N, C-alpha and C positions, 0 to 999 in steps of 0.2 A: 424380478423375475430379469436373468439375464439372455444378452442381445445374441443371439445364433448370427455369426459370421459369416454365409457360405465362400468352402472354397473352392472359388472358380480362378482360374487360371486367365488373361488376355486371349483375348480374337485379335494376333496383329500380325496374320495374313492371309491368304486366298488357300492356302493349302491347311492352315489349323481350321476353318472357315468348314471346310469338303472334310477333316477328321469327327470336326466338332457333330455333320450333318451323320457322318456314317457312327457316331456315338448313339445319335440320336435315333438313328434308323435299329439298330443293335437292343436298345433300352423299350424303342414298342415291342420287337421281336419276342423280347425274354415278359414284356405285360402280354401279349397276346396268350402265350404257352399257360402263365397263371392266370390269366382271367377264362381262358378254355376250360383247366383243371378244373376253378372252381366251377363253370357256370356244369360240365359234366358233371359234377359231385350234387349239384345242388338237385339234375335232373332226377338222378338215382337216389337221392334222399326224397325227392317229390314220391317217382314210382312206389319205393319200398312204405312210404307213408299213407298212400293213396290205397296199394294192396291190403296192409295191416288194415287200413279204416274202412274197408269194405263192408266185410262181414256188421260191423257198429253200426255204418250208415243203412244197412238193408235191418237190422232190426231195428233200428229208430223207424224206418219209413212205414214196417208192418207193426211197429207197436202204434204211430199214429192212425195206420187204418184201421187197426183195431177201435183206437180211442174212436173215430168218426163215428165207425157201426155203429158202437153203441151210442155214442150220442145223436146217431140220426133215428135208432131207431125211439130213443127216451125221448123223443123230443119234443113231444105235446107236454112234457111229465117236467121235464128237466128246463125248458127256457120258456114257459109258460109266459110270465112274468119278467123276464129279462134276457141277453144274448149270450150273458158270457156264467158260468158257472166255474166256482173258486173252490178249491180245494186247499186241503194243508199244504200239497207238493207242486200246485200250482195253477191254472186256466186254463179252461177250452171252449169254446162253444161255437160261433158263427159270430163275422164281420160283412157287415155290407159291401160288397164293393163295387166301381161301375166302372166298364171301361170300353173304350167306343170300337169300334175295327172301321177300320179305312180299305178300299182298294183304291187299283192306280188311275178310275176313272170318279173316283170323293173330290181331289183336289180341281179339276176340268167342270167338273159339275157345282162346285161351290161358288167358281168365279160367273158362269154363267147363270146362276142364280140370283146372281148382284149378293151374294154373304161373302164380301173379301174380310168382315171384321174377320170369321172364320177362319183366317188360309193364315198363318205367320210367315215372317217375311224378313229376314235375315239383312240391315243396312250397314253398309262401312265402306269404307274409301278404300279404292282399291288402287291399293299404290305402287305397284305394277304398271299399269296402264298410267298413273299420272306421274311416271319418267318422263314419259313424251310429251312432257308438257313444259310449256318455256317458264323462266324462274319469276316473269310477271303474273304470267295466270298462279301463278302457284298462288304467290303474294297476294292475289285478289282470293281467294280460296281458304288464306290463312294457313297456306302450307310452307315448307322450308326443303329447299335442296342440301343434303349435307356430304361433302364429296371428300372423302380423306381415305387417306393412307394406311391402312392396315398392315403389319409386319406379318407374314409366315415364312415358314421353314416347312421343307417336303424332305422326308428321309428318300431317297431311291432305295428303295426294300430290295429289290430286284438285284443292284451294284452291289447292297452289305453283303448279302446272302450270297455272291458270288465270291467276293471277295473273304467269307469268312471259311467258303467248301475250299479256297484257296489256300488258306492257312491251314485245317486240317487236313489237308493231304501233304 
């Protein structure tokens, strides 16, 4: 496969850098318009799909309720030896499910009764707080501070828009 060499000129002056930031700002603006249109179209498609599928979802719910009523009415006969009935177009039946509901006081009561093994605690190093530690202490806990200069560039979108308006006038 042939290598593609980008067609980019060099930035040699501060004015070139300024114009490059202007171009970045214009391109970001174009991307926002494209992305905004896409999000709008996606939202419209989803709205249409929800509306189109509404009667189908309602029919599925109604049919499931009918099947559930049939199963409940005939429970003794259908589920004498098993919890699931297999028919040619699928299965229906009962599954045992268990859930635990808790209230706001449950956690405190578990701790007061010494049932800490039923309390989930996620432990992890707090890196933001560790930033206050000196390098020697960090080394003692097998941690390391890495300092680097990351390049950034931000186009002043307001200035780009002002310039764009001037050009249009």
